[in-house]
BALOBA-1460 file (C-alpha; in Angstrom, 3 decimals):
// residues 85
<rec num="1" residu="m" x="116.060" y="69.551" z="97.037"/>
<rec num="2" residu="s" x="114.074" y="71.840" z="99.323"/>
<rec num="3" residu="a" x="111.107" y="70.441" z="101.188"/>
<rec num="4" residu="i" x="109.292" y="73.796" z="101.296"/>
<rec num="5" residu="i" x="109.017" y="76.564" z="98.717"/>
<rec num="6" residu="h" x="107.919" y="79.982" z="99.956"/>
<rec num="7" residu="h" x="106.849" y="82.891" z="97.698"/>
<rec num="8" residu="h" x="106.670" y="86.408" z="99.117"/>
<rec num="9" residu="i" x="105.553" y="89.573" z="97.321"/>
<rec num="10" residu="g" x="107.552" y="92.597" z="98.432"/>
<rec num="11" residu="a" x="111.223" y="92.243" z="99.320"/>
<rec num="12" residu="c" x="111.787" y="95.619" z="100.966"/>
<rec num="13" residu="e" x="114.439" y="95.375" z="103.660"/>
<rec num="14" residu="g" x="114.690" y="91.617" z="103.074"/>
<rec num="15" residu="q" x="111.774" y="90.789" z="105.316"/>
<rec num="16" residu="g" x="109.470" y="87.853" z="104.789"/>
<rec num="17" residu="s" x="105.970" y="87.276" z="106.065"/>
<rec num="18" residu="i" x="106.707" y="84.474" z="108.501"/>
<rec num="19" residu="s" x="109.201" y="83.830" z="111.275"/>
<rec num="20" residu="i" x="111.235" y="80.682" z="110.666"/>
<rec num="21" residu="p" x="113.673" y="79.014" z="113.073"/>
<rec num="22" residu="k" x="117.203" y="78.987" z="111.630"/>
<rec num="23" residu="s" x="117.350" y="75.187" z="111.848"/>
<rec num="24" residu="f" x="114.649" y="74.985" z="109.127"/>
<rec num="25" residu="l" x="116.334" y="77.391" z="106.681"/>
<rec num="26" residu="p" x="118.351" y="74.731" z="104.778"/>
<rec num="27" residu="n" x="115.070" y="73.007" z="103.860"/>
<rec num="28" residu="i" x="113.280" y="76.078" z="102.517"/>
<rec num="29" residu="r" x="113.723" y="77.862" z="99.194"/>
<rec num="30" residu="f" x="112.473" y="81.459" z="99.186"/>
<rec num="31" residu="y" x="111.326" y="83.488" z="96.183"/>
<rec num="32" residu="f" x="110.796" y="87.205" z="96.730"/>
<rec num="33" residu="y" x="109.313" y="89.624" z="94.188"/>
<rec num="34" residu="d" x="109.772" y="93.397" z="94.301"/>
<rec num="35" residu="a" x="109.162" y="95.886" z="91.487"/>
<rec num="36" residu="d" x="111.425" y="98.537" z="93.035"/>
<rec num="37" residu="p" x="114.900" y="97.825" z="91.595"/>
<rec num="38" residu="d" x="116.565" y="99.615" z="94.514"/>
<rec num="39" residu="c" x="115.041" y="97.106" z="96.944"/>
<rec num="40" residu="v" x="116.218" y="94.033" z="95.040"/>
<rec num="41" residu="a" x="119.973" y="94.350" z="95.643"/>
<rec num="42" residu="e" x="119.451" y="95.358" z="99.272"/>
<rec num="43" residu="a" x="117.138" y="92.399" z="99.872"/>
<rec num="44" residu="v" x="119.625" y="89.947" z="98.327"/>
<rec num="45" residu="d" x="122.383" y="91.187" z="100.657"/>
<rec num="46" residu="i" x="120.194" y="91.022" z="103.771"/>
<rec num="47" residu="l" x="118.664" y="87.636" z="103.018"/>
<rec num="48" residu="s" x="121.936" y="85.929" z="102.123"/>
<rec num="49" residu="s" x="123.632" y="87.269" z="105.266"/>
<rec num="50" residu="d" x="120.756" y="85.875" z="107.367"/>
<rec num="51" residu="g" x="121.196" y="82.381" z="105.917"/>
<rec num="52" residu="f" x="118.194" y="82.391" z="103.579"/>
<rec num="53" residu="r" x="118.426" y="80.480" z="100.296"/>
<rec num="54" residu="a" x="116.558" y="83.144" z="98.402"/>
<rec num="55" residu="e" x="116.079" y="84.467" z="94.929"/>
<rec num="56" residu="v" x="114.839" y="88.053" z="94.641"/>
<rec num="57" residu="m" x="113.203" y="88.926" z="91.346"/>
<rec num="58" residu="p" x="112.494" y="92.457" z="90.043"/>
<rec num="59" residu="y" x="108.852" y="91.880" z="89.145"/>
<rec num="60" residu="c" x="105.482" y="93.306" z="90.053"/>
<rec num="61" residu="i" x="102.785" y="90.685" z="90.542"/>
<rec num="62" residu="a" x="99.522" y="91.761" z="88.890"/>
<rec num="63" residu="d" x="96.372" y="90.325" z="87.352"/>
<rec num="64" residu="s" x="97.724" y="90.476" z="83.798"/>
<rec num="65" residu="i" x="100.983" y="90.235" z="81.891"/>
<rec num="66" residu="g" x="102.323" y="93.489" z="80.519"/>
<rec num="67" residu="r" x="104.056" y="96.724" z="81.369"/>
<rec num="68" residu="r" x="102.578" y="99.522" z="83.409"/>
<rec num="69" residu="p" x="103.864" y="102.368" z="85.578"/>
<rec num="70" residu="f" x="105.011" y="101.443" z="89.074"/>
<rec num="71" residu="n" x="104.709" y="104.336" z="91.540"/>
<rec num="72" residu="i" x="107.686" y="104.270" z="93.905"/>
<rec num="73" residu="m" x="106.965" y="106.120" z="97.135"/>
<rec num="74" residu="v" x="109.377" y="107.467" z="99.752"/>
<rec num="75" residu="e" x="107.874" y="104.887" z="102.131"/>
<rec num="76" residu="p" x="108.725" y="101.662" z="100.239"/>
<rec num="77" residu="y" x="105.797" y="99.705" z="101.688"/>
<rec num="78" residu="l" x="103.407" y="102.109" z="99.908"/>
<rec num="79" residu="s" x="104.810" y="101.666" z="96.382"/>
<rec num="80" residu="s" x="102.170" y="100.363" z="94.011"/>
<rec num="81" residu="i" x="100.804" y="100.095" z="90.486"/>
<rec num="82" residu="f" x="97.761" y="102.021" z="91.716"/>
<rec num="83" residu="p" x="97.641" y="105.804" z="91.197"/>
<rec num="84" residu="y" x="98.575" y="108.210" z="93.972"/>
<rec num="85" residu="n" x="95.733" y="109.441" z="96.179"/>
């Protein structure tokens, strides 16, 4: 069983929010969420090759349960449920 569970919103390019020494990776379970389906498969490949025990889920985290449009931008870090400017 993992000693630490880490949740991260946004899995683009398989990057997390913190830098973790490789010796700690076996003790951490990572959960990534990304609403862009194209990012999910890429993130799984990157994270598993880097030694992360990670699950990447194709979900958008919002303040309510339901379906709504997700605006995918050319720059993946700008994709959002909010309308374009």
